[in-house]
N, CA, C and O atoms as a GROMACS GRO file, in nm:
protein
  460
    1MET      N    1  22.836   9.939  14.863
    1MET     CA    2  22.924   9.860  14.804
    1MET      C    3  22.842   9.786  14.684
    1MET      O    4  22.910   9.754  14.586
    2ASN      N    5  22.712   9.757  14.680
    2ASN     CA    6  22.661   9.684  14.562
    2ASN      C    7  22.663   9.808  14.424
    2ASN      O    8  22.678   9.770  14.308
    3VAL      N    9  22.650   9.913  14.450
    3VAL     CA   10  22.658  10.012  14.352
    3VAL      C   11  22.764   9.986  14.273
    3VAL      O   12  22.770   9.978  14.150
    4VAL      N   13  22.879   9.967  14.389
    4VAL     CA   14  23.048   9.962  14.300
    4VAL      C   15  23.045   9.853  14.244
    4VAL      O   16  23.090   9.850  14.129
    5LEU      N   17  22.984   9.708  14.314
    5LEU     CA   18  23.002   9.576  14.238
    5LEU      C   19  22.905   9.571  14.083
    5LEU      O   20  22.935   9.504  13.984
    6ALA      N   21  22.778   9.667  14.097
    6ALA     CA   22  22.684   9.672  14.006
    6ALA      C   23  22.739   9.738  13.884
    6ALA      O   24  22.698   9.706  13.772
    7VAL      N   25  22.843   9.842  13.905
    7VAL     CA   26  22.942   9.892  13.787
    7VAL      C   27  23.046   9.793  13.754
    7VAL      O   28  23.053   9.761  13.635
    8VAL      N   29  23.111   9.750  13.822
    8VAL     CA   30  23.224   9.652  13.790
    8VAL      C   31  23.145   9.571  13.693
    8VAL      O   32  23.185   9.565  13.577
    9ILE      N   33  23.040   9.510  13.727
    9ILE     CA   34  22.977   9.406  13.670
    9ILE      C   35  22.946   9.461  13.534
    9ILE      O   36  22.987   9.402  13.434
   10GLY      N   37  22.892   9.546  13.528
   10GLY     CA   38  22.883   9.602  13.384
   10GLY      C   39  22.910   9.633  13.299
   10GLY      O   40  22.852   9.633  13.190
   11GLY      N   41  23.081   9.694  13.352
   11GLY     CA   42  23.202   9.713  13.277
   11GLY      C   43  23.258   9.603  13.231
   11GLY      O   44  23.305   9.601  13.117
   12LEU      N   45  23.262   9.482  13.320
   12LEU     CA   46  23.287   9.348  13.241
   12LEU      C   47  23.237   9.293  13.147
   12LEU      O   48  23.293   9.236  13.054
   13TYR      N   49  23.101   9.311  13.172
   13TYR     CA   50  23.000   9.278  13.073
   13TYR      C   51  23.041   9.324  12.939
   13TYR      O   52  23.064   9.258  12.837
   14ALA      N   53  23.043   9.459  12.962
   14ALA     CA   54  23.061   9.564  12.838
   14ALA      C   55  23.224   9.491  12.772
   14ALA      O   56  23.234   9.416  12.675
   15THR      N   57  23.292   9.520  12.825
   15THR     CA   58  23.434   9.475  12.794
   15THR      C   59  23.424   9.351  12.717
   15THR      O   60  23.454   9.335  12.599
   16GLY      N   61  23.367   9.243  12.820
   16GLY     CA   62  23.359   9.105  12.760
   16GLY      C   63  23.301   9.065  12.628
   16GLY      O   64  23.333   8.971  12.554
   17LEU      N   65  23.191   9.176  12.611
   17LEU     CA   66  23.094   9.155  12.489
   17LEU      C   67  23.166   9.246  12.379
   17LEU      O   68  23.122   9.227  12.265
   18TYR      N   69  23.277   9.349  12.392
   18TYR     CA   70  23.330   9.403  12.310
   18TYR      C   71  23.446   9.344  12.254
   18TYR      O   72  23.476   9.371  12.138
   19MET      N   73  23.516   9.267  12.322
   19MET     CA   74  23.622   9.163  12.310
   19MET      C   75  23.556   9.074  12.220
   19MET      O   76  23.616   9.045  12.117
   20MET      N   77  23.446   9.026  12.240
   20MET     CA   78  23.394   8.930  12.136
   20MET      C   79  23.366   8.943  12.035
   20MET      O   80  23.380   8.853  11.953
   21MET      N   81  23.316   9.063  12.007
   21MET     CA   82  23.287   9.126  11.865
   21MET      C   83  23.440   9.144  11.799
   21MET      O   84  23.439   9.188  11.684
   22ARG      N   85  23.522   9.128  11.835
   22ARG     CA   86  23.627   9.186  11.762
   22ARG      C   87  23.676   9.068  11.662
   22ARG      O   88  23.648   8.950  11.686
   23ARG      N   89  23.758   9.108  11.535
   23ARG     CA   90  23.805   9.025  11.458
   23ARG      C   91  23.892   8.891  11.511
   23ARG      O   92  23.862   8.778  11.471
   24SER      N   93  23.984   8.911  11.590
   24SER     CA   94  24.045   8.806  11.635
   24SER      C   95  23.994   8.691  11.732
   24SER      O   96  23.913   8.716  11.821
   25ILE      N   97  24.049   8.561  11.709
   25ILE     CA   98  24.003   8.478  11.806
   25ILE      C   99  24.070   8.472  11.945
   25ILE      O  100  24.021   8.403  12.035
   26VAL      N  101  24.153   8.525  11.958
   26VAL     CA  102  24.228   8.549  12.097
   26VAL      C  103  24.180   8.614  12.190
   26VAL      O  104  24.185   8.584  12.309
   27LYS      N  105  24.111   8.744  12.124
   27LYS     CA  106  24.023   8.823  12.162
   27LYS      C  107  23.878   8.796  12.194
   27LYS      O  108  23.813   8.860  12.276
   28LEU      N  109  23.834   8.699  12.123
   28LEU     CA  110  23.729   8.631  12.172
   28LEU      C  111  23.720   8.554  12.288
   28LEU      O  112  23.624   8.558  12.365
   29ILE      N  113  23.802   8.495  12.298
   29ILE     CA  114  23.837   8.420  12.420
   29ILE      C  115  23.873   8.475  12.568
   29ILE      O  116  23.845   8.421  12.675
   30ILE      N  117  23.944   8.595  12.547
   30ILE     CA  118  23.942   8.688  12.624
   30ILE      C  119  23.831   8.746  12.671
   30ILE      O  120  23.826   8.766  12.792
   31GLY      N  121  23.731   8.782  12.595
   31GLY     CA  122  23.609   8.825  12.633
   31GLY      C  123  23.478   8.708  12.652
   31GLY      O  124  23.361   8.736  12.677
   32LEU      N  125  23.526   8.601  12.634
   32LEU     CA  126  23.458   8.480  12.712
   32LEU      C  127  23.494   8.500  12.864
   32LEU      O  128  23.396   8.509  12.938
   33ALA      N  129  23.611   8.508  12.920
   33ALA     CA  130  23.680   8.456  13.017
   33ALA      C  131  23.631   8.635  13.111
   33ALA      O  132  23.636   8.650  13.233
   34LEU      N  133  23.605   8.698  13.051
   34LEU     CA  134  23.574   8.834  13.111
   34LEU      C  135  23.427   8.808  13.167
   34LEU      O  136  23.391   8.846  13.278
   35LEU      N  137  23.339   8.733  13.068
   35LEU     CA  138  23.187   8.730  13.079
   35LEU      C  139  23.196   8.626  13.174
   35LEU      O  140  23.144   8.672  13.276
   36SER      N  141  23.231   8.519  13.193
   36SER     CA  142  23.225   8.434  13.300
   36SER      C  143  23.245   8.458  13.426
   36SER      O  144  23.191   8.406  13.523
   37HIS      N  145  23.375   8.591  13.418
   37HIS     CA  146  23.385   8.656  13.556
   37HIS      C  147  23.275   8.739  13.612
   37HIS      O  148  23.245   8.743  13.732
   38ALA      N  149  23.210   8.811  13.506
   38ALA     CA  150  23.142   8.912  13.536
   38ALA      C  151  22.977   8.799  13.565
   38ALA      O  152  22.884   8.845  13.631
   39ALA      N  153  22.973   8.700  13.524
   39ALA     CA  154  22.839   8.603  13.568
   39ALA      C  155  22.892   8.572  13.718
   39ALA      O  156  22.811   8.608  13.804
   40ASN      N  157  22.988   8.523  13.759
   40ASN     CA  158  23.011   8.514  13.908
   40ASN      C  159  22.985   8.600  13.977
   40ASN      O  160  22.907   8.583  14.071
   41LEU      N  161  23.043   8.720  13.952
   41LEU     CA  162  23.023   8.844  14.060
   41LEU      C  163  22.863   8.859  14.071
   41LEU      O  164  22.800   8.864  14.176
   42LEU      N  165  22.812   8.864  13.947
   42LEU     CA  166  22.620   8.869  13.919
   42LEU      C  167  22.580   8.796  14.035
   42LEU      O  168  22.520   8.852  14.127
   43ILE      N  169  22.608   8.677  14.037
   43ILE     CA  170  22.565   8.571  14.110
   43ILE      C  171  22.581   8.584  14.260
   43ILE      O  172  22.497   8.567  14.348
   44PHE      N  173  22.742   8.625  14.268
   44PHE     CA  174  22.768   8.675  14.391
   44PHE      C  175  22.714   8.789  14.502
   44PHE      O  176  22.696   8.788  14.624
   45THR      N  177  22.698   8.886  14.395
   45THR     CA  178  22.606   8.994  14.447
   45THR      C  179  22.459   8.999  14.449
   45THR      O  180  22.406   9.076  14.529
   46ALA      N  181  22.387   8.926  14.372
   46ALA     CA  182  22.248   8.881  14.417
   46ALA      C  183  22.213   8.789  14.485
   46ALA      O  184  22.093   8.769  14.504
   47GLY      N  185  22.291   8.725  14.528
   47GLY     CA  186  22.306   8.618  14.656
   47GLY      C  187  22.310   8.708  14.798
   47GLY      O  188  22.254   8.658  14.895
   48GLY      N  189  22.368   8.828  14.812
   48GLY     CA  190  22.348   8.886  14.889
   48GLY      C  191  22.471   8.926  14.969
   48GLY      O  192  22.516   8.828  15.029
   49LEU      N  193  22.539   9.035  14.989
   49LEU     CA  194  22.686   9.023  15.059
   49LEU      C  195  22.637   9.027  15.206
   49LEU      O  196  22.548   9.105  15.239
   50THR      N  197  22.692   8.945  15.289
   50THR     CA  198  22.657   8.972  15.428
   50THR      C  199  22.822   8.926  15.511
   50THR      O  200  22.878   8.822  15.477
   51ARG      N  201  22.870   8.995  15.594
   51ARG     CA  202  23.003   8.973  15.692
   51ARG      C  203  22.924   8.948  15.823
   51ARG      O  204  22.880   9.014  15.917
   52ALA      N  205  22.930   8.817  15.782
   52ALA     CA  206  22.838   8.719  15.900
   52ALA      C  207  22.938   8.564  15.937
   52ALA      O  208  23.031   8.518  15.872
   53ARG      N  209  22.901   8.534  16.011
   53ARG     CA  210  22.949   8.369  16.076
   53ARG      C  211  22.929   8.286  15.919
   53ARG      O  212  22.864   8.326  15.822
   54PRO      N  213  22.985   8.193  15.929
   54PRO     CA  214  23.015   8.063  15.823
   54PRO      C  215  22.854   8.024  15.852
   54PRO      O  216  22.803   8.061  15.958
   55PRO      N  217  22.785   7.956  15.764
   55PRO     CA  218  22.677   7.856  15.799
   55PRO      C  219  22.704   7.727  15.884
   55PRO      O  220  22.654   7.621  15.846
   56LEU      N  221  22.768   7.730  15.981
   56LEU     CA  222  22.775   7.567  16.072
   56LEU      C  223  22.704   7.591  16.152
   56LEU      O  224  22.693   7.699  16.211
   57ILE      N  225  22.625   7.460  16.175
   57ILE     CA  226  22.534   7.438  16.273
   57ILE      C  227  22.573   7.365  16.404
   57ILE      O  228  22.615   7.250  16.410
   58PRO      N  229  22.554   7.450  16.512
   58PRO     CA  230  22.624   7.406  16.634
   58PRO      C  231  22.548   7.252  16.697
   58PRO      O  232  22.432   7.226  16.666
   59GLU      N  233  22.625   7.164  16.782
   59GLU     CA  234  22.583   7.049  16.798
   59GLU      C  235  22.386   7.062  16.887
   59GLU      O  236  22.366   7.135  16.984
   60GLY      N  237  22.290   6.986  16.831
   60GLY     CA  238  22.192   6.975  16.923
   60GLY      C  239  22.101   7.101  16.860
   60GLY      O  240  22.007   7.146  16.926
   61ALA      N  241  22.138   7.163  16.713
   61ALA     CA  242  22.054   7.290  16.690
   61ALA      C  243  22.008   7.261  16.557
   61ALA      O  244  22.088   7.204  16.482
   62ASN      N  245  21.899   7.289  16.518
   62ASN     CA  246  21.852   7.259  16.374
   62ASN      C  247  21.924   7.330  16.266
   62ASN      O  248  21.992   7.282  16.176
   63VAL      N  249  21.893   7.469  16.297
   63VAL     CA  250  21.912   7.548  16.219
   63VAL      C  251  22.065   7.669  16.253
   63VAL      O  252  22.085   7.688  16.373
   64PRO      N  253  22.144   7.730  16.170
   64PRO     CA  254  22.256   7.782  16.246
   64PRO      C  255  22.225   7.929  16.303
   64PRO      O  256  22.146   7.991  16.232
   65PRO      N  257  22.260   7.984  16.392
   65PRO     CA  258  22.228   8.107  16.467
   65PRO      C  259  22.257   8.191  16.364
   65PRO      O  260  22.344   8.166  16.280
   66ALA      N  261  22.186   8.295  16.365
   66ALA     CA  262  22.170   8.413  16.292
   66ALA      C  263  22.272   8.538  16.367
   66ALA      O  264  22.294   8.554  16.487
   67PRO      N  265  22.316   8.602  16.270
   67PRO     CA  266  22.335   8.612  16.126
   67PRO      C  267  22.437   8.492  16.072
   67PRO      O  268  22.514   8.428  16.143
   68PHE      N  269  22.426   8.484  15.993
   68PHE     CA  270  22.516   8.374  15.878
   68PHE      C  271  22.522   8.390  15.733
   68PHE      O  272  22.432   8.438  15.665
   69ALA      N  273  22.631   8.349  15.692
   69ALA     CA  274  22.651   8.353  15.539
   69ALA      C  275  22.540   8.258  15.486
   69ALA      O  276  22.498   8.160  15.547
   70ASP      N  277  22.503   8.299  15.375
   70ASP     CA  278  22.433   8.193  15.277
   70ASP      C  279  22.498   8.112  15.166
   70ASP      O  280  22.532   8.172  15.064
   71PRO      N  281  22.520   7.961  15.178
   71PRO     CA  282  22.617   7.907  15.112
   71PRO      C  283  22.568   7.881  14.988
   71PRO      O  284  22.643   7.805  14.926
   72LEU      N  285  22.449   7.921  14.913
   72LEU     CA  286  22.416   7.867  14.800
   72LEU      C  287  22.482   7.939  14.687
   72LEU      O  288  22.529   7.896  14.581
   73PRO      N  289  22.474   8.062  14.738
   73PRO     CA  290  22.565   8.148  14.594
   73PRO      C  291  22.695   8.093  14.604
   73PRO      O  292  22.749   8.084  14.494
   74GLN      N  293  22.768   8.050  14.705
   74GLN     CA  294  22.890   8.025  14.712
   74GLN      C  295  22.907   7.922  14.640
   74GLN      O  296  23.006   7.924  14.566
   75ALA      N  297  22.827   7.810  14.639
   75ALA     CA  298  22.823   7.658  14.582
   75ALA      C  299  22.796   7.692  14.401
   75ALA      O  300  22.842   7.637  14.301
   76LEU      N  301  22.714   7.794  14.417
   76LEU     CA  302  22.683   7.807  14.257
   76LEU      C  303  22.786   7.907  14.164
   76LEU      O  304  22.795   7.901  14.042
   77ILE      N  305  22.863   7.999  14.252
   77ILE     CA  306  22.986   8.039  14.209
   77ILE      C  307  23.082   7.891  14.176
   77ILE      O  308  23.100   7.860  14.058
   78LEU      N  309  23.111   7.848  14.232
   78LEU     CA  310  23.198   7.746  14.263
   78LEU      C  311  23.177   7.643  14.121
   78LEU      O  312  23.261   7.604  14.040
   79THR      N  313  23.043   7.619  14.128
   79THR     CA  314  22.984   7.530  13.987
   79THR      C  315  23.032   7.624  13.881
   79THR      O  316  23.111   7.565  13.806
   80ALA      N  317  23.013   7.754  13.846
   80ALA     CA  318  23.045   7.800  13.758
   80ALA      C  319  23.172   7.817  13.722
   80ALA      O  320  23.200   7.802  13.603
   81ILE      N  321  23.275   7.852  13.817
   81ILE     CA  322  23.420   7.850  13.785
   81ILE      C  323  23.453   7.715  13.700
   81ILE      O  324  23.495   7.699  13.586
   82VAL      N  325  23.422   7.638  13.788
   82VAL     CA  326  23.456   7.476  13.731
   82VAL      C  327  23.417   7.452  13.580
   82VAL      O  328  23.496   7.396  13.504
   83ILE      N  329  23.248   7.510  13.526
   83ILE     CA  330  23.214   7.534  13.422
   83ILE      C  331  23.280   7.586  13.320
   83ILE      O  332  23.310   7.534  13.212
   84SER      N  333  23.304   7.717  13.369
   84SER     CA  334  23.375   7.794  13.299
   84SER      C  335  23.546   7.757  13.230
   84SER      O  336  23.599   7.746  13.119
   85PHE      N  337  23.579   7.750  13.361
   85PHE     CA  338  23.717   7.667  13.307
   85PHE      C  339  23.690   7.574  13.173
   85PHE      O  340  23.731   7.591  13.058
   86GLY      N  341  23.619   7.486  13.222
   86GLY     CA  342  23.628   7.370  13.090
   86GLY      C  343  23.572   7.402  12.962
   86GLY      O  344  23.594   7.354  12.850
   87VAL      N  345  23.473   7.518  13.012
   87VAL     CA  346  23.454   7.590  12.830
   87VAL      C  347  23.572   7.660  12.792
   87VAL      O  348  23.608   7.628  12.679
   88LEU      N  349  23.637   7.737  12.842
   88LEU     CA  350  23.795   7.774  12.810
   88LEU      C  351  23.868   7.696  12.779
   88LEU      O  352  23.929   7.708  12.673
   89ALA      N  353  23.882   7.602  12.851
   89ALA     CA  354  24.007   7.509  12.782
   89ALA      C  355  23.956   7.437  12.667
   89ALA      O  356  24.047   7.388  12.599
   90PHE      N  357  23.849   7.416  12.627
   90PHE     CA  358  23.781   7.324  12.509
   90PHE      C  359  23.791   7.442  12.416
   90PHE      O  360  23.827   7.407  12.304
   91ALA      N  361  23.771   7.565  12.426
   91ALA     CA  362  23.762   7.674  12.322
   91ALA      C  363  23.914   7.695  12.294
   91ALA      O  364  23.946   7.732  12.181
   92LEU      N  365  24.002   7.675  12.383
   92LEU     CA  366  24.141   7.713  12.349
   92LEU      C  367  24.216   7.581  12.251
   92LEU      O  368  24.286   7.589  12.150
   93VAL      N  369  24.173   7.476  12.317
   93VAL     CA  370  24.211   7.348  12.221
   93VAL      C  371  24.145   7.410  12.073
   93VAL      O  372  24.226   7.438  11.984
   94LEU      N  373  24.018   7.428  12.050
   94LEU     CA  374  23.973   7.417  11.932
   94LEU      C  375  24.004   7.538  11.848
   94LEU      O  376  23.966   7.554  11.732
   95ILE      N  377  24.066   7.611  11.909
   95ILE     CA  378  24.087   7.745  11.860
   95ILE      C  379  24.265   7.713  11.795
   95ILE      O  380  24.315   7.757  11.692
   96HIS      N  381  24.317   7.639  11.881
   96HIS     CA  382  24.466   7.586  11.832
   96HIS      C  383  24.433   7.498  11.742
   96HIS      O  384  24.508   7.510  11.645
   97ARG      N  385  24.371   7.434  11.730
   97ARG     CA  386  24.346   7.338  11.604
   97ARG      C  387  24.312   7.413  11.475
   97ARG      O  388  24.363   7.380  11.368
   98ALA      N  389  24.219   7.524  11.487
   98ALA     CA  390  24.154   7.552  11.373
   98ALA      C  391  24.291   7.654  11.297
   98ALA      O  392  24.306   7.669  11.175
   99TYR      N  393  24.386   7.721  11.417
   99TYR     CA  394  24.477   7.812  11.397
   99TYR      C  395  24.578   7.747  11.333
   99TYR      O  396  24.652   7.810  11.257
  100GLY      N  397  24.594   7.593  11.359
  100GLY     CA  398  24.719   7.493  11.327
  100GLY      C  399  24.656   7.483  11.168
  100GLY      O  400  24.730   7.491  11.070
  101THR      N  401  24.541   7.469  11.158
  101THR     CA  402  24.483   7.398  10.996
  101THR      C  403  24.465   7.511  10.908
  101THR      O  404  24.501   7.492  10.793
  102VAL      N  405  24.415   7.630  10.936
  102VAL     CA  406  24.386   7.743  10.886
  102VAL      C  407  24.537   7.846  10.846
  102VAL      O  408  24.579   7.881  10.736
  103GLY      N  409  24.575   7.865  10.946
  103GLY     CA  410  24.706   7.960  10.972
  103GLY      C  411  24.671   8.100  10.996
  103GLY      O  412  24.716   8.199  10.939
  104THR      N  413  24.588   8.094  11.083
  104THR     CA  414  24.555   8.259  11.078
  104THR      C  415  24.453   8.276  11.216
  104THR      O  416  24.372   8.187  11.242
  105ASP      N  417  24.464   8.368  11.278
  105ASP     CA  418  24.357   8.373  11.420
  105ASP      C  419  24.226   8.490  11.356
  105ASP      O  420  24.137   8.512  11.437
  106ASP      N  421  24.216   8.554  11.234
  106ASP     CA  422  24.166   8.653  11.182
  106ASP      C  423  24.005   8.580  11.128
  106ASP      O  424  24.014   8.506  11.031
  107LEU      N  425  23.881   8.598  11.182
  107LEU     CA  426  23.762   8.516  11.181
  107LEU      C  427  23.733   8.554  11.036
  107LEU      O  428  23.682   8.461  10.973
  108ASP      N  429  23.751   8.660  10.969
  108ASP     CA  430  23.731   8.664  10.823
  108ASP      C  431  23.788   8.583  10.757
  108ASP      O  432  23.728   8.513  10.676
  109GLU      N  433  23.931   8.577  10.781
  109GLU     CA  434  23.994   8.479  10.679
  109GLU      C  435  23.953   8.358  10.711
  109GLU      O  436  23.942   8.281  10.614
  110MET      N  437  23.919   8.305  10.838
  110MET     CA  438  23.872   8.173  10.831
  110MET      C  439  23.741   8.140  10.787
  110MET      O  440  23.697   8.030  10.820
  111LYS      N  441  23.653   8.234  10.701
  111LYS     CA  442  23.548   8.233  10.645
  111LYS      C  443  23.594   8.207  10.563
  111LYS      O  444  23.571   8.090  10.531
  112ALA      N  445  23.670   8.269  10.488
  112ALA     CA  446  23.712   8.245  10.353
  112ALA      C  447  23.746   8.113  10.295
  112ALA      O  448  23.739   8.075  10.178
  113THR      N  449  23.793   8.042  10.418
  113THR     CA  450  23.830   7.905  10.366
  113THR      C  451  23.724   7.789  10.364
  113THR      O  452  23.744   7.668  10.347
  114ASP      N  453  23.614   7.851  10.383
  114ASP     CA  454  23.493   7.749  10.337
  114ASP      C  455  23.471   7.730  10.224
  114ASP      O  456  23.367   7.780  10.182
  115THR      N  457  23.531   7.675  10.155
  115THR     CA  458  23.533   7.619  10.030
  115THR      C  459  23.484   7.467   9.994
  115THR      O  460  23.490   7.425   9.879
   0.00000   0.00000   0.00000
């Protein structure tokens, strides 16, 4: 299972970087979204995949009974999802404003307006 996830993560990173190097600013946003998904999967895989019980501590015990799932990668991924959503929303608003001002989504033509 980890090999399949490693291939998927590598493919998402490669596709995200390829899309970010394109000339269209819309493809740059799609690449940014793919990179954030790849980072989330990487955190999930690095945390270890366990099909176990949730980390609930029974009454009167100090630690949950083994085996249990580690809650830290889940919390990190949830935080990463919220941050990546904020970054994507900011980038979309910024690109919408730039498109309204310049009138194109081509990055090379946007550089030509820097006079």
